[in-house]
N, C-alpha and C positions, 0 to 999 in steps of 0.2 A: 501191181495189184491195187485196186482202189480200196480206200479205207471204208469201213462200215459206218454209216451215218444214221443217227437216230435222233428223235425229237420228243421231248416230254414237257408237259405243261402242268404246273402245280402252284397253287397259291399265287395266281396272277404273275407267274414267272415262267418263261420258256427256257428250257435247257437244251442245248445242242451237244450231242455226244459223238465223238469220233473214236471208232474202235473201242467203245465202251467207256471212254474217259470223258468226263464233262469238260467242255471247252468254252462254251459261251452261255452266260446266264443273262437273259434279256427280260427286264420288267415290261409288262404289257400295258401298264397304265401310266407311264411317265413320258411317253412320246419320244421325240428326238430321232436323229439319224444314227445308224450303226452300220458297220462295214465288216463283211466276211470275205477274205481273199482266199481263193483256191488256186491250185496249180494248173488245172486243166479242165476242159469242158465236161469230161465224164464225172469228175468230182462235183462240179457245179450242178449237174443234173441230179446227182444223188442227194445233194444238200437240198435243192429246191423240192425234189420229190418228198423228202422226209418232212420238210416244213409244210408242204401242201397237204400232208396227211392230217394236219390239225385243222378242224373246220373253221377256225377263226382267221385263217391265212388267206390273203389274196395275192396272186402272183401277177406281176406286170413284166412280160418278156420284152426282149429288145424290139420286137416287131409290133408291139402294142396289144397283141392278144385278141384282136378283132377278127371276125370271119372275113377272109379276103374277098370272096365272091359275092358277099351280100352288100347292099348299099349301107352307107353309114347310118341312114335313118333307121333301117331295119336292125342294124347292130345295136344301136342305142335303145331302140324300143324293146329288144330282147333283154339287154343287160340291165336296164333300169327298171323295167316293169315286171321282170320274172320274179315270182315268189313275193311280190309286193302285197302289203296289207290291202284288202279290198276297200277298207274304210279310209285309206290314206288318200287325201284329196290334193296331194302335192302336185304342183304344176311342173312336171319334169322337163317340158320343153323350155320353159322360162329358166329353170335352174341350169339346164344344159347350156343355154346361151350364155348365162353368167359365167359358168365354169370355163367355157371355151375362151371367153374374153380374158378371164384371169390367167389363162395359159398363153395369152399373147396373140390370139387369132383376131383378125379384124372383123367387123360386122360383115363386110363384103365377102370375105373368105368363108365365114360361117354360113352365110346364105347360100353359097355355092356348093357346100359340102354334102348336103343331104343325099344327092343322087350319086355321089362318088363312091367308088369301091376301094377299100384299104389297099388292095394289091396294086392299085394304080398310083398310089401316093408315095412320096419319098419316106425313108425310114424315120426321120426325125418327126415328121408330121404324124405318121402312124403311131409312133410312141406317144406323142402328145395327146392324140385322141383316145388312146387306150388309158392313159393317165387320167384324163377327164372323167372317165367312167368311175375310177376308184375315188376320185375327188368327191363325186356325188354320193357314192355308196361305200364309205370307207370300211375296210375290214379291221379286225382287232390288230392284225399285223400285216403290213404291206411289204412284200418281198419284191425287190426290183432286181430282175435276173439279167446280169451281164449287159447292163445298159451301155457301157462305154466301149465294148468290143467293136473294133472296126471304125470307130468314129474319129474324125479329125478333132483337134483340141477345141476349136471354136464351136463345133457342133456339140461336143460334150459339155462345154461351159453353158451353152444355151439351155440344154436340158436340165442341168443342175439348177439354173435360175428358175425354170418352169416348176421343178419339183419343190422349190421353196414354198410355193403356194400351199402345198399340202400341210405343212407344219403351221402355217398361219391359220388355216381353216380347222385343223384337227390337232391341236397341240398335245393331246394326250394319247395319240395313236402313233406307235413307233413304226419306223421304216428301216428295213434291213436291206442293204445293197450287197448282193453276191457278185463279186468281181473276179475276173481272171488276173492272176499275178502279172504285173507289168510295171516297169519303171515309169511308164507314161500315164499311169492312172491319175486322173485329176484329184485334187484335194476336195474333201467334202466339208463345207463350212459347218462349224458347230457339231462335228461328229463326236458322239459320246463314247463309242467303243469301236476299236478296230482289232480284228483277229485274223492272223494268217494261219491257216490250218497246217502249213508246213513247219511252223515254228512251235516251240514247246509251250509257250505261255502267251497270254493276252498282253497286248501292248497299248499304250495310249495312242489315240488318234491325233495326228497333226491337223491343225486348222489354220 
């Protein structure tokens, strides 16, 4: 039977409860990487759903979260301009180009991507493109949902390196990795908090 997961936010601190017991206290204005390890996909879905219920959360799934049948140009137009301030004169196209370069894409690849559809790209590139969206419009809390599941170690290390851009650009915006329990999980550099929901207490994160 899955544990009941709940999320509360008070005084700029997010608390995650499992079966009514507080397990994770996450400050929302101090940035950094944090990791929550769960036993199975069902628990991961419950955790992400609880966190997503808070309006300040953005979720980046393993597949990038873009609409697979729409072109990337349409995806970014929707994601970056939706609910934008009409008085905002920001040049989103230029900012997107910069963000994609920061994520390691070459100018040639960026130029070719506009008409591509996410469903035709490999998973690591889809994830990187979804990540670029949050890089440009950072939420108060970015939840990275099971990024490492099914990836080879080299692929995982590549995405960890890409994710480092977020902390340089948004040092006070925290990122929470929700990961499936595995002895092959890569280490997260400078991880501030690690919690395994199967364990009774929070433990320091190796780095």
